[in-house]
C-alpha positions in Angstrom: 46.7 70.1 79.9 47.2 73.6 79.4 47.2 74.1 83.4 50.1 71.5 83.7 52.2 73.2 81.2 51.7 76.4 82.9 52.5 74.9 86.1 55.6 73.6 84.7 56.8 76.9 83.2 56.2 78.7 86.6 58.2 75.9 88.0 60.9 76.2 85.8 61.2 79.9 86.1 60.9 80.0 90.0 63.7 77.2 90.3 66.4 78.8 88.2 68.3 80.0 91.5 68.3 76.3 92.3 70.4 75.1 89.6 73.8 73.7 90.7 76.8 74.5 88.5 80.2 72.7 88.4 82.1 73.4 91.5 84.8 74.8 89.2 82.5 76.7 87.0 83.7 80.2 86.6 80.4 81.9 86.1 80.4 84.6 88.7 77.9 86.9 90.6 78.6 90.0 92.9 81.8 91.9 92.7 84.7 91.6 90.7 88.0 93.6 89.9 88.4 94.1 93.9 92.2 94.8 93.8 92.0 97.7 91.5 89.1 99.3 93.5 90.7 98.9 96.6 94.2 100.2 95.3 92.7 103.3 94.4 91.0 103.6 98.0 94.2 102.7 99.8 96.3 105.2 97.7 93.8 107.8 98.5 93.5 107.4 102.2 97.5 107.0 102.5 98.3 109.9 100.2 100.9 112.2 102.0 100.9 110.1 105.1 104.6 109.4 106.2 103.6 106.8 109.0 101.3 103.6 107.8 99.7 100.8 109.7 98.5 97.8 107.6 97.7 94.2 108.5 98.9 91.1 107.0 96.9 87.9 107.1 96.4 84.9 104.9 95.4 81.3 104.4 91.8 81.8 105.1 90.8 78.5 103.2 88.3 76.6 105.0 88.4 78.9 108.3 85.3 81.0 107.3 84.4 81.5 110.9 87.7 82.5 112.0 88.2 84.7 109.0 84.5 86.3 109.9 85.8 86.7 113.5 88.9 88.4 112.0 86.9 90.9 110.1 84.9 91.9 113.3 87.8 92.3 115.2 89.5 94.5 112.8 86.4 96.4 112.2 86.5 97.4 116.0 89.7 99.4 115.4 90.3 102.7 113.9 93.8 102.7 113.6 94.5 100.6 110.3 94.9 101.8 107.0 94.4 98.8 104.9 94.7 94.8 105.0 96.8 92.3 102.7 95.6 88.9 102.5 98.7 86.9 101.6 96.9 84.2 99.5 95.1 80.7 99.6 92.0 82.4 99.5 90.4 79.0 99.0 91.4 75.3 99.7 90.5 73.7 96.5 90.4 76.5 94.0 86.4 76.1 94.3 84.6 79.1 92.9 82.2 79.0 95.7 85.4 79.3 98.0 86.6 82.4 96.5 83.2 84.0 96.8 82.4 83.1 100.3 85.7 84.7 101.4 85.1 87.4 99.1 81.8 88.3 100.8 83.4 87.8 104.5 86.4 90.3 103.7 83.9 92.5 101.8 82.6 93.5 105.2 86.0 95.0 106.2 85.7 98.7 106.8 89.1 99.4 105.5 89.9 98.4 101.9 92.0 95.3 101.1 93.9 93.5 98.4 94.4 89.9 97.9 97.3 88.1 96.5 97.2 84.5 94.5 98.2 81.4 96.5 99.2 78.0 95.5 95.8 76.6 96.6 94.0 79.2 94.6 95.6 77.8 91.3 93.9 74.4 91.8 91.0 73.4 89.4 89.8 76.6 87.7 90.9 78.8 90.6 93.4 80.8 88.5 90.4 82.1 86.3 88.3 82.9 89.5 90.9 84.9 90.9 91.9 86.8 88.0 88.1 87.6 87.5 87.4 88.3 91.3 90.6 90.1 92.3 92.6 90.7 89.2 96.4 90.4 88.0 98.5 87.8 89.7 101.2 90.4 90.2 100.4 93.9 91.0 101.7 97.1 92.9 100.6 100.1 94.7 102.0 103.1 96.5 100.7 103.9 100.1 102.1 107.3 101.2 105.8 107.1 100.0 106.1 103.0 100.2 105.8 100.9 97.1 104.2 97.5 97.8 105.3 95.0 95.2 103.0 91.9 95.2 104.2 88.7 93.4 103.0 85.4 92.3 105.6 83.0 93.7 103.9 79.6 93.5 106.0 78.2 90.8 105.4 74.5 91.6 101.8 74.8 90.7 102.6 76.0 87.3 105.1 73.2 86.6 107.8 76.0 85.4 105.9 76.6 82.5 105.0 80.1 83.6 107.4 82.8 84.7 106.9 82.6 88.4 108.4 84.7 89.9 108.1 87.1 87.1 111.5 88.7 86.9 110.0 90.9 83.6 107.2 92.2 86.2 109.9 92.9 89.0 112.1 94.8 86.9 109.7 96.9 85.3 108.5 97.8 88.8 112.2 98.7 89.6 112.1 101.1 87.1 108.8 102.7 88.3 110.3 103.6 92.0 110.3 107.5 91.5 109.1 109.0 94.8 109.2 105.6 96.6 112.1 105.8 99.2 110.7 102.5 100.7 109.8 99.2 99.3 108.0 96.2 100.8 107.9 93.3 98.5 104.9 90.6 99.3 104.5 87.3 98.3 102.7 84.0 99.1 105.3 81.6 99.0 108.9 82.5 100.4 112.1 81.3 98.9 113.7 77.8 99.7 109.8 76.6 100.3 109.3 73.6 98.0 106.5 75.6 96.0 109.2 78.4 95.0 111.6 78.0 92.1 114.6 77.7 94.2 116.6 77.6 90.9 116.4 81.2 90.8 115.8 82.0 94.8 119.1 84.2 95.1 118.6 85.9 91.9 115.1 86.6 92.9 116.4 88.1 96.4 119.1 89.8 94.8 116.6 91.9 92.4 114.6 92.9 95.4 117.4 94.1 97.1 117.7 96.8 94.1 114.5 98.1 95.1 114.8 101.5 97.3 114.5 100.9 101.2 113.6 97.1 101.5 113.7 96.5 105.1 111.9 93.3 105.1 109.7 90.9 102.8 106.4 89.6 103.8 104.6 86.2 103.0 101.9 83.5 104.0 101.7 80.0 103.0 103.5 78.4 106.2 100.5 78.4 108.4 102.7 79.6 111.2 104.4 82.9 112.3 108.1 83.3 111.0 110.8 85.5 111.0 113.6 84.5 109.1 116.6 86.1 107.8 117.0 83.8 104.7 119.9 85.3 102.8 122.0 86.4 105.7 122.0 90.0 104.8 119.7 91.7 107.4 116.6 91.3 105.3 114.0 89.1 107.4 111.2 87.3 105.3 108.1 87.9 108.0 105.3 85.3 107.6 101.9 85.4 109.0 99.6 82.5 110.5 96.7 81.0 109.0 93.3 82.1 110.0 92.7 78.9 112.1 95.4 80.4 114.5 93.0 83.7 115.0 95.9 86.1 114.9 97.1 88.7 112.3 100.5 90.7 111.9 99.8 94.4 112.4 102.7 96.6 110.8 103.9 100.2 111.6 105.8 101.9 109.2 107.2 105.3 110.3 110.2 107.4 108.9 112.5 105.9 111.0 111.9 102.4 110.5 109.5 99.5 111.3 107.8 97.4 113.9 105.1 94.8 113.9 103.2 92.7 116.6 101.1 89.6 116.7 97.3 90.6 117.5 95.1 87.7 118.7 91.4 88.1 118.6 
């Protein structure tokens, strides 16, 4: 009888890793707080630079192989300062989806930040995002450029949450000293069904108050887009989903900007 009990205890101890938690359980293992740590790296790498090169990609969702290929392709380059993941890290807001993509993107040689996408809010995905990556709205400075990254997934919050958060935007506007250029980044662009289009024009008008806004960036549409949504010379530029195996490579110089679609 003692031997049976002993075997049972050993089996229980050895089997702890076999426990399968609920798919929306937010108990996590591995790295957390990624955005804050990588923002510190980006700001250090880019300090004093007047020319920046960065990548916009997004909507990794269920395309893990394609995202792995993206990481391998980008790691062969030595001319990129950082990467922006435009959101929809997950497909169903499952904890494992976040962790799978986190571990894939963690192999990048350059730092990256990730935005909150509408799919990332499903289930308990918002809680997972906040733990793994950080705040839903954040900003950072790369060289003399301020990147303002915003949660624009209004529909998923049923308009009960300030999305977009004008208080955050206004506070960021007050903190633009030494930044002659601004790059707004979001997951969902204005006039998309997920955006709060009651405030679309006010949102864009506030963005125009930021210094040196030449373009805005987004993901979400799963296709390459370049649209002048407000007919004022400021395009909204969108990247494709990872399934299409391409990304946008931006170069910012003192005289302007350019970007290209890179296939891998």
